[in-house]
N, C-alpha and C positions, 0 to 999 in steps of 0.2 A: 467346561470350566478350566481355567488355567491358574496355576499357582502364582501368587505374587512373588516377584524376584527375591524379596527378603526372606520369605518363607522357603522358597526353593533352595536358597543358599545353604540352609542347614538341613532341610528335609531330604534333599537328594543324596548328599554324602551319608547321612544317617541310614537311609534305606540301603544304599550300596554296602555300607559297613555291616549291617545286619544280614544281608544276603551272603556276603563273604564269610561272616562268622558261621552261619548255618552250614555252608558247604565245607567248612574247614574243621568245625568242632563236632558235628554230629557223627557219632560212631568213631571218634578219634582213637579209641582204645583198640580198634581192629586194624590190622591183625595183631594178636598177642605174640608177635615174633619180632626179632631185630631185623629190620628190612635193610638190605644192601649195606651201605657203609654205616648204618646205625650200629652195626656190630663193633665199630671202633668208637664212634663219637659218643654214644650213650654210655658205654662202659667207661670211657675216658672221663666223661662228665661226672659219673658217680664217684670215681676215685679222686678227681679234683675236689669234689665236695668234702671228701673224708681225709684226703692226704695233703691237699694243696698242690699236688702234681699228679700226672697220669701214671697210675700203677699198672703192673702186669696182671694178666688173667690167664688161667689155664686154657688149654685148647678147647675144652668142652664147656666153656663158661656160659655160652649163649643159652643153653637149655636150663642151666641152673638159674641164670638171671631172670629169664622170662617166667619161670615157675615160682619166683619169689625169693629164691636163695641168692641175695645180692652181695653177700659178703665173702665170696670165694676168691677175691683178688688178693694179691700179696703187696707188700710194701716195696718190692723191687720196682725199679723205674721201667716204664714202657717207652720205646722209641716212637715218638709221634712227629709228624712232619707238617703240622698246621699249628698256627698260634692258638692260644687257649680261649679267646673271648667267646666264640660260638659255643664251645663246650661248657663254659661257665653259664651261658644263657640256658642251655639245655638242663644243666644242673639246677637252675632256679626253679624250673617246672617240677623237677623231682623233689626239691626241697619243700615245695608247696603241697604237692599231691602224692608224693611217694613214688617209689619205683616198682610197685607191684602191678602196675597197669601201663599200657601204652599211652594212656591219657597223660600220665605224669611226665613221661620222658618226651612226649610230643607237644605238650602244652605250649611251650615257648615258641616253637616253630609255627603253630597254628595262630598264636596271638600276633606274632610279627607278620605273618602272611595276611592276616585280616587287616592290620593297620596299614599295610602297603596300599590297599585299595583306596581309602580316602586320600592318602598322600598323592597317589597318581591322579585322582580326580582333581585335587586342588591345583596341582602343577598344570594340568591341561586347561583347567578353567582360567587360571591366571595368565597363561601364555596366549589364550585365544580371546579372553573376555567373555566367554560363552559358557553358561551352565550346561547347555546341551552337549557341547563338545567335551566338557569335563565328565559328564555323565556317561558318554560313549566310552571314553578311555577307561574310567573306573569300572564301568559295567563289564566291558570286555575282559578286563583283568580279573574281576570277581568270579566270572564263570569259566575262566580258562583252565584247561586240564593240567597244564604244566604248573601254573601257579598254585592250583589246588593240591596237586600231588606233592610239591615241595613244601607245602604247609602242613601236610599230614604225615610226613616222615622227618625225622630229626637228622637231616644233613646240614651242611654248613652254608650251602649256596643261597637258601632262602634268607638267612640272616645277612649275607653279603648284599643281596639285592636290596634289602630294606635300607641298610646304611648308605649304600651308594645313592639310592634315590633320595634319601633324606638329605644327603649333602647337596644334591642338585636343587632341592627345594630351598635350602638355605641360600645357595648362590643366587637363585631367582629372587628371593626377598632382598638380598643385597643389591641386585641389579636395579630393582624398582626404586630403591632408596638413593643409590649413588648416581644413576643416570640423570635424575632431576637436578641434583646438585651441580653436576658438570655442565648441563645445558644452560643453567641459570647463572653460572659463575662468570666472574670477570678475570682478566689476566690472559697472557699469551699462551700459557701452558695448561691452565685449569687447576683446580684445587688438588692438593696432596692430602689424602684422607687416611688418617690413622684410626678414626673411630668407625670401624666397620664390624660390629658385633656378629653379623651373620656370616662373615668370612671366618671368624673364629669358630662359630658354631659348625660351619662346614668342615673346618679342620678337625674338630672333635668327631664328627660323623665319619670322616675319611680315615682318621686314626682307628676308629672302631672297625671300619671295613677292612683295613689292613690287618687288624688283630683277629679277624675271622679267617681271612685268606689273603695270601700275599698279592693276589691279583688286584686287590684294592690299590696297590701302588700305582698301577697304570691309570686308574681313575684319578688319583691324587695329582699326577702329572697333567692329565687332560684338563682337570678343573683349573689348575694353575694357568695353563696356556689359555684356556677360554677367558679367564678373568682379564688377562693382559690384552688379548686380542679385542675383546669386547670393549674394554676401556679405551683402547686406541681408536676404535671405530667411532665411539661416542664423542671423544675429543675432536676427532676430525670433522664429525658432523656439526659440532658446535663451532667450527671454524677457528679453532685455536691455532695460532701460527706455529707454536712449538708443541704441537700435539704429540709428536713422536717422543720427544724428551720427557714430556709429562707422563706419558704412558709407561715409559721405561722406569722412571722413578716410582710411579705408583705400583708397578709390577714388583719392584723390590720390597715395597711396603707390604704388598699382599703376600709375598713369600714369607715375610717375618710373621704375619698374622696367621698364616695357614699351616706351614710345615712344622714349626716347632711344637705347636699344640697337638698336631697329629702324631708326631714322634712321641710326645709325652703320654698320650693315650695308649699308643702301642706298647710302650715300655711298661706302663701301669698294668696292662693285661697280663704280664708275666710276674706279677707280684707273688703269687703263690709259689712259683718256681724259685723266685729269688730269696724268699724269706724262709724256705725250708731247705733241707740238705739232701733230700732223696731223689730229686728230679734227674732225668737222664742228662749226663754230661755235667751235672752240677759241680762235681768235684774235679773238673778238668783244669781249674785254676783257682787260686786262693781268692782272687778278685771275682766276685759273682758276675760283674758286667763282662769281664773277659771270658768267663766260662759261658755266658749266654752268647757271646759272639762266636765262640767255638761251636756251640750247638747250632747256631744259625748257618755257619759254614757247612756243617754236615747236612742240614735240611736243604740248603741250596743245591748241594751236589746230588741229593736224592731227586729233587724235582727236575733238574736239568737232564739227568740220566734216565728218567722214567720212560721206558719204551717197551715194557712187557705187553704181550698180546692179551686182549680181552674180547670176549664175544660181542660186547656192546660198545666197544670203543668207536668213536666217531670223530674224525679230524674236523677242524673248524670249517673247512671249505664246504663240508656237507651240511652244515647246520641250516643255512637258509633254505636248502632243498628238503630238509626234514627226512633224510634218508634212513637214519638209524637211531630212533628213540631208545632210551634205556629202560629195560624191564627190570624194575627194582625188587619185585616180589611176584610170585606166581603160585597159585594153588589149583590143583586139578583133582578133585575127589573122584573116587571110583564111581562109575555110572550107577545111579540108584541110591547112593549114600546121602546126597543132598537134593533139595528141590529148589529150583530157581525160576520162577515164572512158569512158563509152559513146558519146561524140560527138566529131566533129572540128569542130564549131561551138562555139568556146570564147570565154570572156570572163574577164578578170581585173579585180577592183575592190578598191580600198581606200576604205571609206566610214566615216563616223562613226555607224554604226548600233548603238545599244545593243541588248541583248537585249530585244525588245519585251515579252515576258512579265514579265521583271523590272522593266522600266521602268514599264509601266502599273500593275503591282501596287504598286510603290514609291510612286507618287503616290496610290494608294488608301490606302496605309498612312499617308501624310502627313495625309490628310484624317481618318483614324481617330485619329491622334495628336492632332490639333488638337481634335477632339471630346472625346476622353478628358480632355485637359488642361482644357478649358473646364468639363467636368462633374466634374472632379476624381475620375475613376474609373480612372486609370492605375495607381494603387497604387504598388508599389515601383519600377515602371519610369518613374514621372513624371520624375525627373531625367534619365533617359536620353532620353526623348522630347524634353524641352526642349532638351537638348544637341544632339541631331541636327537639330532644327528650327532652332536658332540657326545651325548651320553651313550648312544649306540656304538660309536667308534671306540670310545674308551673301554667298553665292555666286550667288544667283539674283535676288533682288528689285532690286538696283541696276541690273541690265540693263533692267528695265521702264521706267526713267527715260529711256531712249534709243530711243523707238519708230521714229525715222527713221534711226538710225545703221546702217551696214552691219555686221552681226554674223552669227555663224554658230552652227549647232547644236553643233559640236564643242566650243564653250566649256563645254558642260555636263559635261565630264569633271571639272571642279572640283566640281560638285555631286554627282557619282555616289557618292563615298564616303558622303556623308550620306544619300543615298537608300537605299543598300543597308543601312546601319545602321538607318534607320527601318523598313525592311521586315523585317529580322531581329527587331527589337524587337517589331514588331506581331505577327509569327508567334509570338514568345514569349508575348505577352500572350494571344493567342487559345488557345494550348495550355496555359495555366497550370491548375493544379488548381482546380477550382471548389468553392465552398462550397455545400452542399445548401440548397435553398430549400423550406421547408415550406409547403404550401398553407394559405390562410386557413381554408378549410373542408374539412379532411381527411375523406375518406370513412371510414365505419366499418371497412372492410376494405381495407387498402392492399396492392395487388398488387406494386408496385415502390416501394421506399423512396426518399426524397429523396436519400440518399447514392448509391444506384445510378444514379439519373438524372444526378446531377452527374458521376459517374465515366464514364458512357456519353458524356456531352457532351464531356468532356475527351478521351476516346479518339477521338471522331469528329473533333475539331479537330486532333488529332495526326496522324491518318490524312490529313486534308486537307493539313496542312503538309508531310508527307513527299511526298505526290503532287504538290504544287505545286513543291517544290524539284526533284523528278525531272523534271517538265515543263520547268522553267526550264533545267535542264542540257541536256536534249535539244534544246530550242530554241536554246540557245547553240551546240551542235555544228552544228545545221543552218545557222546564220548565220555560222559561223566563216569561210567563204571570203571574205565581204565585209570582213573585217578584215585579211587577209593578202595579198591581191593574187594568190594562186595561181589558175591557170586552173580554171574549172569549166564544165560544159556550159551553153550559153546557155539551154535550157529550164529548167534548175535555177535559174539567176540570175533568170529571170522569176518563178519561184515565190517568190523572196525579196521581191519588190516588193509588199508588202501594201497600201500606200497609193499613190495616184497621184504624190505628191510624192517617192517614193523612187526613181523612175526617173531 
């Protein structure tokens, strides 16, 4: 029995969302420790909620905070180097559920990580026109270890990934709306369109991304470039004589619709700092906007000069190879203190380990997409591949410019949505119905027709795709303990360490 398309349209994303929610919310209060950079962001979020700016904490504040004594901060300003929106979102979870449990300070991260799954599903479905391809993209993200881990700890990168992906979703909605208008329009240059609400929405999302982490600026630039280039391609395809002039003018309009609203959202995220007097550098100038500019200058100098050593640092060139995932939390009870399955020798880990089967296959899909685009053989999926590669380039390539900066592999969670979309599109391309190829010198007696050969090839690729997805899901289940921190037998943990840098 097969689902009717209309039923599948809502049932598939609902099922994926419920699966994602289960993997992200169950046991979210564990561990009752501040994991990795939670030591900064969770406590900063708590003081934002109470002071309007990030306050300072004593050196031993983590133990007090996790035991329920959350008011040991001072009104002195803390020096922070990331914008406040991500921390405000963390604060929202604590406002709703309190700060006495990890559930409260991780709620927002888990919610955002859950919502990212149906968002990726819908992008892949719309790019391909296939519910199955959307389900593969959303499903692989739902069970991916990196996506799960960054949804179960309150770091900033999960929020960044969501807002970046949301912006691309809005751009995709705008594309479907404006392409039709250009192709059906008259005139030598095509229409100049001011009414593009989805571009404004993308500006809102990208402003939020920048207000979580400055790396959102690269995505803002990439989205602007994509809008202009795509517009030019469509006008050229519509045979507009002045297509170039039309695309330049439309690009200027898109800038007006996109960038100012992003800047406004970014500035609004600093409202707490602007309307209070205690924030770091707040008194550096009588004009609060000048003081904010001074603070940003200091933050920029910090980021540019960040080159301190860290045992889990991983330069961007290593990320596709998955050489050094980040161990964000580790617990190793004394033998006999805990029981985990068949062993009393247990270990608990939270690491930024993506599903290696999905990860490496996705990079192979990226290479395939590039080759197909260069050779113009991607067919109907050409716009989809270009869209996914644009998102990947915006979230990955800028990091290659900082080879000596201290950065980490878990930053790749912002790339992950575009990787699984590219992988799902590649599987869709491989399993497409094939046109029969007639030999140049056919034999007098053909045992198998060209149509039968093409059909057999299509069936073989579909079997391969099903087997691959099954393998990816099984591998995700195998690696699930590395995303949750729940205890597992030490020998099983050793089997998870496929590469030397994973230890």
